[in-house]
C-alpha positions as CSV (number, residue, x, y, z in Angstrom):
1,M,103.3,104.2,115.0
2,L,102.7,103.9,111.2
3,G,99.2,102.5,111.9
4,D,98.4,105.5,114.2
5,K,99.5,107.9,111.4
6,Q,97.2,106.2,108.9
7,R,94.3,106.2,111.3
8,S,94.9,109.9,112.0
9,L,94.9,110.7,108.3
10,S,91.6,108.9,107.9
11,A,90.1,110.8,110.9
12,R,91.2,114.1,109.4
13,Q,89.6,113.2,106.0
14,E,86.3,112.3,107.7
15,A,86.3,115.5,109.7
16,G,87.0,117.4,106.5
17,L,84.0,115.8,104.8
18,L,81.7,116.6,107.7
19,L,82.9,120.3,107.7
20,E,82.3,120.5,104.0
21,R,78.7,119.2,104.3
22,C,78.0,121.5,107.1
23,F,79.4,124.6,105.4
24,V,77.7,123.9,102.1
25,S,74.3,123.4,103.9
26,Y,74.9,126.7,105.6
27,L,75.5,128.5,102.4
28,F,72.3,127.1,100.8
29,F,70.4,128.1,103.9
30,V,71.7,131.6,103.7
31,A,71.0,131.9,100.0
32,R,67.4,130.8,100.5
33,H,66.6,132.6,103.8
34,P,63.6,135.0,103.7
35,C,65.9,137.9,104.5
36,W,67.2,137.7,101.0
37,Q,63.7,137.7,99.5
38,P,61.5,140.7,98.7
39,C,59.3,141.3,101.8
40,G,56.5,143.5,102.9
41,P,52.9,143.9,101.7
42,P,52.3,143.5,98.0
43,Q,52.9,146.7,96.0
44,S,50.3,147.8,93.6
45,D,52.6,150.2,91.9
46,V,54.7,148.5,89.2
47,K,57.6,150.9,89.6
48,E,57.8,150.3,93.4
49,R,57.9,146.5,92.8
50,S,60.6,146.9,90.2
51,R,62.7,149.2,92.4
52,R,62.5,146.7,95.4
53,F,63.3,143.7,93.1
54,F,66.5,145.3,91.7
55,R,67.6,146.4,95.2
56,V,67.4,142.8,96.5
57,L,68.8,141.2,93.4
58,P,72.5,142.0,94.2
59,R,72.1,140.2,97.5
60,R,70.9,137.1,95.7
61,R,73.7,137.3,93.3
62,W,76.2,137.7,96.1
63,A,74.9,134.6,97.8
64,R,75.1,132.6,94.7
65,M,78.6,133.9,93.9
66,L,79.8,133.1,97.4
67,T,78.5,129.6,97.0
68,S,80.0,129.1,93.6
69,L,83.4,130.4,94.8
70,V,83.7,128.6,98.1
71,L,82.2,125.2,97.1
72,P,85.0,124.3,94.7
73,V,87.6,125.3,97.2
74,L,86.0,123.1,99.9
75,L,85.8,120.2,97.5
76,A,89.4,120.6,96.6
77,L,90.5,120.8,100.2
78,F,88.5,118.0,101.7
79,T,87.9,115.5,99.0
80,P,90.0,112.4,99.9
81,V,93.0,112.0,97.6
82,Q,95.4,109.1,97.1
83,A,98.4,109.8,99.4
84,E,101.7,109.8,97.7
85,P,104.0,107.0,98.9
86,Q,106.8,108.0,101.1
87,K,110.3,107.6,99.6
88,L,113.1,105.7,101.2
89,R,116.7,106.0,100.3
90,I,118.6,102.7,100.3
91,G,122.3,102.6,99.6
92,T,123.8,99.7,97.6
93,G,126.4,98.8,95.1
94,D,126.5,97.3,91.6
95,W,126.6,93.6,92.6
96,A,124.8,91.6,89.9
97,P,122.7,89.5,89.9
98,Y,121.6,90.6,93.4
99,V,121.7,94.4,92.6
100,D,122.3,95.6,89.0
101,Q,122.7,99.3,88.4
102,K,122.2,98.8,84.7
103,R,118.7,97.5,85.1
104,A,115.7,99.8,85.5
105,D,114.4,97.7,88.4
106,G,117.8,97.4,90.1
107,G,118.1,93.6,90.0
108,A,116.6,90.7,91.9
109,L,117.1,91.9,95.5
110,A,116.0,95.4,94.6
111,R,112.8,94.0,93.1
112,L,112.2,92.1,96.4
113,V,112.9,95.0,98.7
114,S,110.9,97.4,96.6
115,A,107.9,95.0,96.6
116,V,108.0,94.5,100.3
117,F,108.1,98.2,101.0
118,A,105.5,99.0,98.3
119,D,103.0,96.8,100.2
120,A,103.5,99.1,103.2
121,G,103.1,102.3,101.2
122,Y,106.7,103.2,100.5
123,E,108.7,103.9,97.4
124,V,112.4,103.0,97.3
125,E,115.2,105.0,95.7
126,Y,118.4,103.1,95.3
127,I,121.7,105.0,95.8
128,F,124.7,103.4,94.2
129,H,128.0,104.0,96.0
130,P,131.1,102.0,97.0
131,W,130.3,99.8,100.0
132,D,132.4,101.7,102.6
133,R,130.8,105.0,101.5
134,N,127.3,103.4,102.0
135,V,128.2,102.6,105.6
136,L,129.4,106.1,106.2
137,M,126.2,107.6,104.8
138,L,124.1,105.3,106.9
139,Q,125.9,106.4,110.0
140,Q,125.4,110.0,109.1
141,G,121.7,109.5,108.6
142,Q,121.8,110.2,104.8
143,L,120.3,106.8,104.1
144,H,117.4,104.8,105.6
145,A,119.2,101.5,105.0
146,I,121.9,99.7,103.1
147,M,121.9,96.4,101.3
148,P,122.8,93.6,100.7
149,Y,125.1,93.1,103.7
150,S,126.0,90.2,105.9
151,C,125.4,90.8,109.6
152,S,129.0,90.6,110.8
153,P,129.9,91.6,114.4
154,S,131.7,94.8,113.3
155,R,128.6,96.0,111.5
156,L,126.5,95.6,114.6
157,N,128.4,98.5,116.0
158,Y,126.4,100.9,113.7
159,G,123.6,98.9,112.3
160,I,120.6,96.6,113.0
161,C,120.0,93.7,110.7
162,S,116.8,92.6,108.9
163,D,115.7,89.1,108.6
164,P,117.5,87.2,105.8
165,L,116.7,88.0,102.2
166,V,118.7,85.2,100.6
167,R,121.8,83.2,101.5
168,G,125.1,84.2,99.9
169,E,128.0,81.8,99.3
170,I,131.6,83.1,99.3
171,V,134.1,81.0,97.4
172,L,137.6,81.5,96.1
173,F,138.0,82.0,92.4
174,H,141.3,81.1,90.6
175,R,142.6,80.5,87.1
176,R,141.7,77.1,85.6
177,D,145.3,76.5,84.6
178,Q,146.5,77.0,88.2
179,A,146.4,74.0,90.5
180,F,144.8,75.1,93.8
181,D,143.4,73.4,96.9
182,W,142.9,74.5,100.4
183,T,141.4,73.3,103.7
184,T,141.8,76.1,106.3
185,V,142.5,79.8,106.1
186,E,146.1,79.1,107.1
187,D,146.6,77.4,103.7
188,L,145.9,80.8,102.0
189,L,148.9,82.6,103.5
190,K,151.2,81.8,100.6
191,Y,148.9,83.2,97.9
192,R,148.4,86.7,96.5
193,I,144.7,87.6,97.0
194,G,142.7,90.4,95.5
195,T,140.0,91.8,97.8
196,T,137.5,94.6,97.6
197,L,137.3,97.4,100.2
198,G,134.2,97.2,102.4
199,Y,133.7,93.5,101.9
200,S,133.3,90.9,104.7
201,Y,134.5,87.4,103.6
202,G,133.5,85.6,106.8
203,P,134.8,85.5,110.4
204,A,137.8,83.3,109.7
205,F,139.1,85.1,106.7
206,D,138.4,88.6,108.2
207,E,140.3,87.8,111.3
208,V,143.4,86.7,109.5
209,L,143.1,89.7,107.1
210,Q,142.8,92.2,109.9
211,A,145.8,90.7,111.6
212,G,147.8,91.5,108.5
213,R,148.8,87.9,107.8
214,L,147.4,87.7,104.3
215,N,149.1,89.0,101.2
216,V,146.3,91.1,99.7
217,Q,145.8,93.7,97.1
218,Q,142.7,95.8,98.0
219,S,140.6,97.8,95.5
220,G,137.5,99.9,95.7
221,K,136.1,98.6,92.4
222,E,134.1,95.5,92.1
223,D,135.8,94.0,89.0
224,T,139.4,94.8,89.8
225,G,140.0,91.5,91.6
226,F,139.0,89.5,88.5
227,R,141.0,91.7,86.2
228,L,144.1,91.2,88.3
229,L,143.3,87.5,88.4
230,E,143.0,87.3,84.6
231,L,146.4,89.1,84.2
232,G,148.1,86.8,86.7
233,R,148.9,89.6,89.2
234,V,146.9,87.8,92.0
235,D,146.3,84.1,92.6
236,L,142.9,84.2,94.2
237,H,139.9,86.4,94.4
238,P,137.1,85.7,97.1
239,Q,133.7,86.6,95.8
240,D,130.0,85.5,96.1
241,R,129.5,82.6,93.7
242,A,126.5,84.0,91.9
243,V,128.0,87.5,91.7
244,G,131.4,86.1,90.5
245,Y,130.0,84.2,87.5
246,A,127.7,87.1,86.5
247,M,130.7,89.4,86.6
248,L,132.9,87.0,84.6
249,R,130.3,86.8,81.9
250,R,130.2,90.5,81.6
251,L,134.0,91.1,81.8
252,F,135.1,88.2,79.6
253,P,132.1,87.3,77.3
254,E,134.3,85.4,74.9
255,D,136.4,83.4,77.5
256,S,134.9,83.5,80.9
257,G,135.6,79.8,81.5
258,H,139.3,80.2,82.2
259,I,138.4,81.4,85.7
260,V,136.6,79.0,88.0
261,H,135.9,78.6,91.7
262,H,137.0,76.1,94.3
263,P,134.1,74.0,95.6
264,R,134.9,74.6,99.3
265,Q,133.0,77.5,100.7
266,L,135.0,80.3,102.4
267,N,131.8,81.5,104.0
268,T,128.0,81.1,103.7
269,E,125.9,83.7,105.3
270,P,122.5,85.4,104.8
271,L,122.3,88.7,103.0
272,R,120.2,91.4,104.7
273,L,119.2,95.0,105.0
274,L,121.1,97.1,107.5
275,F,119.2,99.9,109.2
276,R,120.7,102.6,111.4
277,K,121.4,101.7,115.0
278,N,119.8,103.7,117.9
279,D,117.3,105.4,115.6
280,A,113.6,105.3,116.3
281,E,112.6,105.6,112.6
282,S,115.0,102.9,111.6
283,A,113.6,100.5,114.3
284,E,110.1,101.2,113.0
285,L,111.1,100.5,109.4
286,L,112.9,97.3,110.4
287,Q,109.8,96.0,112.1
288,L,107.6,96.9,109.2
289,F,110.0,95.4,106.6
290,N,110.4,92.1,108.6
291,A,106.7,91.7,108.9
292,G,106.2,92.2,105.1
293,L,109.2,89.9,104.3
294,R,107.6,87.1,106.3
295,R,104.5,87.3,104.1
296,F,106.7,87.0,101.0
297,A,108.4,84.0,102.5
298,E,105.1,82.3,103.4
299,R,104.0,82.3,99.8
300,G,107.3,81.0,98.5
301,D,108.9,84.1,97.0
302,L,112.2,83.8,98.9
303,E,112.6,80.1,98.1
304,R,112.0,80.8,94.4
305,L,114.5,83.7,94.4
306,Q,117.2,81.6,96.0
307,Q,116.7,78.9,93.4
308,A,116.8,81.5,90.6
309,L,120.1,82.8,91.9
310,N,121.6,79.4,92.2
311,T,120.7,78.5,88.6
312,G,121.7,81.8,87.0
313,N,118.1,82.8,86.3
314,A,117.8,85.7,88.8
315,D,116.9,88.2,86.0
316,D,113.7,86.3,85.3
317,W,112.5,86.2,88.9
318,R,109.5,88.3,90.0
319,P,107.6,88.3,93.3
320,A,104.1,87.0,93.2
321,E,101.4,89.5,93.0
322,S,100.9,91.0,96.5
323,T,97.6,90.5,98.4
324,Q,97.4,94.3,98.7
325,V,97.5,94.8,95.0
326,M,94.8,92.1,94.5
327,R,92.5,93.8,97.1
328,D,93.0,97.2,95.3
């Protein structure tokens, strides 16, 4: 459908150019037609010739004036111009290093998503809200997509998932001075756990959480779990590993090392864009985005991004120059 729109725009521009040429040719024809010229047999009388000349002169001036007035308007209307990119509204949250509200470019994943959509002629505006509010705004049609989200079963009730952007790794953070080990989710029942509203921590954890078997303190703010952990008011805080250490460096720049993570993964799952379910425009945008994302993957951008996230260098990652930019 997007290709049809672009072809339709090109056809309208060509038709406009043809109309412009035809109309301008007509004006020049009218201006130079014999009916605008002095006619009749030569006049020997000078006064009669002067009278006829000044009677016809206003007609010539009118023709020239018409041409000078209409031609600029036609040129302005039908000269091909560079189309402004369409703007997309994507909801997200402050989740550095994936998405960083303090950065002008929005962080690593925002740079990736913006570059993919830019190749397709779209500009992205990122709307920062709590995660559960993003979901509500998507369902109400106020956002084109939300990110980064895992494609959990509950989210499939309202959304359709893009291809994976990167792979997230959820781990359990704890104080270094607290002895902690676990094997299954059942081992976590005796601990106080700080969680964030709107998060999914993986099927096993989510199931026990929804059953009310875990002792949790939920908060709508990203950093509350770590603050409670630092104060000793909770024992554990599940969080993405890359996000967790970026947040610790920001919250406790002088002593971020007193909170560490357990090496066992609570969940590992791809992070994606979620588009609105049962919506024609969303389905079209999903198809367009996935096609562009595959091109980025083929030239190694996604692999380099994953490596940058794993090594703490996400702020330095940039996608390679797009083939569209190089053609332009």
